[in-house]
C-alpha angles and dihedrals in degrees: 000000000000125000095251091057092044090053091048092051092046089054097046114025100079092040092053091050092049093046095047094045090051091047090054088051089055100265114114095177095101094050091045090052092052094057127089121236092207115101140270096063125159136179124189100181131186089248108007135026137195145180122212126015097280093058094040094049088052091053091051091050090052092048089052089056093049102045128073143140097042107188097174143008128177126175104207105196110213097175136355138172137177126196122171109314098343129077139161142196129203109199148159110233111207110197138169112192144130119262117201092346097304121134113288107270130188119238139161127223126195103224132188115188128185120202131194123199110236120180089342096309127104111238128184115244100168137019130179118185131171136163118275105240108261093234089068093049115142093330107119093204091053090047092050089053091049092051092045091053094246095128148018116340 
């Protein structure tokens, strides 16, 4: 991994973990702070999507109302790269949290996030998250197949 990517990950990894853990506890403020307000902005969420800050902020507020009781969150970075003022991560987000008051349940999202450097700070400009197909679960061989394109996408 090159130095530019290492510096990007050093600047964002802990902040993403804090923001996502807080979101899954019902507090969207950290995620909101990580996002740019400069268009274009897009969100293709596992349950809700938005385009432009007004729509995206509304989605984050609703997510904050739906999530609670986060007992674990891990952002497993699969790939990342930073070049100039753009960077991305491809990750598996392992979360155990309550949704709409139900018992806390573990799930995994595949998440691709694009960042843009603005005034020296990395800000999210796009996120796409969707559930990892259950058949790949925690099985590393199944995951390797999924990442290699040998199975369901």
